[in-house]
C-alpha positions as CSV (number, residue, x, y, z in Angstrom):
1,X,-27.0,5.7,-19.3
2,X,-26.2,5.7,-15.5
3,X,-23.4,7.7,-14.0
4,X,-21.5,5.6,-11.5
5,X,-18.6,6.2,-9.1
6,X,-16.5,3.8,-7.0
7,X,-15.3,4.8,-3.6
8,X,-14.3,3.8,-0.1
9,X,-17.1,4.9,2.2
10,X,-16.0,6.7,5.4
11,X,-17.8,4.8,8.2
12,X,-19.9,6.3,11.0
13,X,-19.6,8.3,13.1
14,X,-17.0,10.0,11.0
15,X,-19.1,10.1,7.8
16,X,-22.0,12.1,9.3
17,X,-19.5,14.3,11.2
18,X,-17.6,15.2,8.0
19,X,-20.9,15.6,6.0
20,X,-22.2,18.0,8.7
21,X,-19.0,20.1,8.5
22,X,-19.3,20.2,4.7
23,X,-22.9,21.5,5.0
24,X,-21.8,24.0,7.7
25,X,-19.2,25.4,5.3
26,X,-22.0,26.1,2.8
27,X,-21.3,23.3,0.3
28,X,-24.7,22.8,-1.5
29,X,-23.7,19.2,-2.4
30,X,-23.0,18.2,1.2
31,X,-26.1,16.0,1.7
32,X,-26.0,14.6,-1.8
33,X,-22.5,13.2,-1.6
34,X,-21.7,10.7,1.2
35,X,-18.3,11.1,2.8
36,X,-15.9,9.0,0.8
37,X,-12.5,8.5,-0.8
38,X,-12.9,8.3,-4.6
39,X,-11.5,5.3,-6.5
40,X,-13.3,6.0,-9.8
41,X,-14.7,9.5,-10.4
42,X,-18.1,10.0,-11.9
43,X,-18.2,7.9,-15.0
44,X,-21.0,7.4,-17.5
45,X,-21.6,3.7,-18.3
46,X,-23.3,3.0,-21.6
47,X,-23.4,-0.7,-21.3
48,X,-24.9,-3.2,-18.8
49,X,-23.4,-3.0,-15.3
50,X,-22.7,-6.8,-15.2
51,X,-19.1,-6.5,-16.6
52,X,-18.4,-3.6,-14.1
53,X,-19.7,-5.7,-11.2
54,X,-17.7,-8.7,-12.3
55,X,-14.5,-6.6,-12.6
56,X,-15.0,-5.0,-9.2
57,X,-15.5,-8.5,-7.6
58,X,-12.2,-9.6,-9.1
59,X,-10.4,-6.5,-7.9
60,X,-11.8,-6.8,-4.4
61,X,-10.6,-10.4,-4.2
62,X,-7.0,-9.3,-5.0
63,X,-6.7,-6.6,-2.3
64,X,-6.6,-7.1,1.5
65,X,-8.4,-5.0,4.0
66,X,-6.3,-2.2,5.4
67,X,-6.1,0.6,8.1
68,X,-6.8,4.1,7.0
69,X,-6.2,7.3,9.0
70,X,-7.6,10.7,8.1
71,X,-5.6,13.6,9.6
72,X,-5.6,17.3,9.1
73,X,-6.6,19.3,6.0
74,X,-5.0,20.2,2.7
75,X,-6.2,21.9,-0.5
76,X,-5.8,21.7,-4.2
77,X,-6.0,25.5,-4.6
78,X,-5.1,27.3,-6.8
79,X,-5.6,24.5,-9.3
80,X,-9.0,23.5,-8.0
81,X,-11.2,25.1,-5.3
82,X,-11.2,22.1,-3.0
83,X,-10.4,21.7,0.7
84,X,-10.1,18.1,2.0
85,X,-9.2,16.0,5.0
86,X,-5.9,14.2,4.1
87,X,-5.3,10.5,4.1
88,X,-2.3,10.0,6.4
89,X,-2.2,6.2,6.6
90,X,-3.4,3.8,3.9
91,X,-2.2,6.0,1.0
92,X,-0.5,3.2,-0.9
93,X,-3.3,0.8,-0.4
94,X,-5.8,3.4,-1.8
95,X,-3.5,4.0,-4.8
96,X,-3.1,0.3,-5.6
97,X,-6.8,-0.3,-5.2
98,X,-7.7,2.7,-7.3
99,X,-5.3,1.7,-10.0
100,X,-6.8,-1.8,-10.3
101,X,-10.4,-0.6,-10.2
102,X,-9.7,1.9,-13.1
103,X,-8.8,-1.0,-15.4
104,X,-10.9,-3.1,-17.7
105,X,-14.4,-1.8,-18.1
106,X,-13.6,1.2,-15.9
107,X,-10.3,2.0,-17.7
108,X,-9.8,5.8,-18.0
109,X,-7.3,8.5,-17.8
110,X,-7.7,11.0,-14.9
111,X,-7.8,14.7,-15.4
112,X,-5.4,15.0,-12.4
113,X,-3.0,12.5,-10.7
114,X,-4.8,10.3,-8.2
115,X,-4.6,11.6,-4.6
116,X,-6.8,9.9,-2.0
117,X,-8.7,12.4,0.2
118,X,-12.1,13.3,1.6
119,X,-13.5,16.5,0.2
120,X,-15.1,18.8,2.8
121,X,-15.5,22.0,0.7
122,X,-15.8,22.3,-3.1
123,X,-16.5,25.3,-5.4
124,X,-17.1,27.7,-2.5
125,X,-15.8,31.2,-2.0
126,X,-12.3,31.8,-0.6
127,X,-13.6,32.6,2.9
128,X,-15.6,29.4,3.1
129,X,-12.6,27.4,1.8
130,X,-10.4,29.0,4.4
131,X,-12.9,28.3,7.1
132,X,-13.0,24.6,6.2
133,X,-9.2,24.4,6.1
134,X,-8.9,25.9,9.6
135,X,-11.9,24.2,11.2
136,X,-10.7,20.7,10.4
137,X,-7.0,21.3,10.6
138,X,-6.7,19.1,13.7
139,X,-9.1,16.4,12.5
140,X,-8.0,12.9,13.2
141,X,-9.7,9.5,12.9
142,X,-8.8,6.0,11.9
143,X,-10.7,3.0,10.7
144,X,-10.4,-0.3,8.9
145,X,-11.3,-0.4,5.2
146,X,-12.9,-3.8,4.6
147,X,-14.8,-3.0,1.4
148,X,-15.5,-0.4,-1.3
149,X,-18.8,0.6,-3.0
150,X,-20.3,1.2,-6.4
151,X,-22.4,4.3,-6.3
152,X,-25.1,5.4,-8.7
153,X,-25.9,9.1,-9.3
154,X,-29.7,9.4,-9.0
155,X,-31.9,11.7,-11.1
156,X,-32.3,13.8,-7.9
157,X,-28.5,14.4,-7.8
158,X,-27.9,12.1,-4.8
159,X,-25.2,9.4,-4.8
160,X,-26.5,6.1,-3.5
161,X,-24.6,2.9,-2.8
162,X,-25.6,0.2,-5.3
163,X,-23.2,-2.7,-4.5
164,X,-20.5,-3.4,-1.9
165,X,-17.3,-5.3,-2.6
166,X,-15.6,-7.0,0.3
167,X,-11.8,-6.9,0.4
168,X,-9.8,-9.9,1.5
169,X,-9.6,-10.3,5.3
170,X,-6.3,-9.0,6.9
171,X,-4.4,-5.8,6.9
172,X,-1.6,-4.4,5.0
173,X,0.8,-1.8,6.3
174,X,1.0,1.3,4.3
175,X,4.5,2.1,5.5
176,X,3.5,5.6,6.5
């Protein structure tokens, strides 16, 4: 039974930059998890992937490409020991896409309300979380989101892209 995830990949050079920061903060999962914005969290799939792939193609056809900006840091502490780079533009587009992806064969209730972000430190001591929060407090980048990916969690603990789903051409304004 594979474990999958669906996410927006952060493009280069930002992906490697954020992943290097995550490693520098001491996160042991830094090199196993590509920099991303989660749409569907890790999910065990106990049936063939074909219905999931079909569902993701339909969802991708319904959503236009959009602009996304990452800016500054925030945290889920004290609820969860996570520091992340915040999505400052493209929030609504991420929320709508995530909502539609989490229907049909990927329908599920989340443990926490959906909040698009890029994790840069997770389950580290308070000093490392504080360092991550401070070090990336002025982080700022922007890019177009033209697709999202289905990832498979390998037996070695590494998340790898399995399929890419192109969004409709064009941009939407997030209003932010």
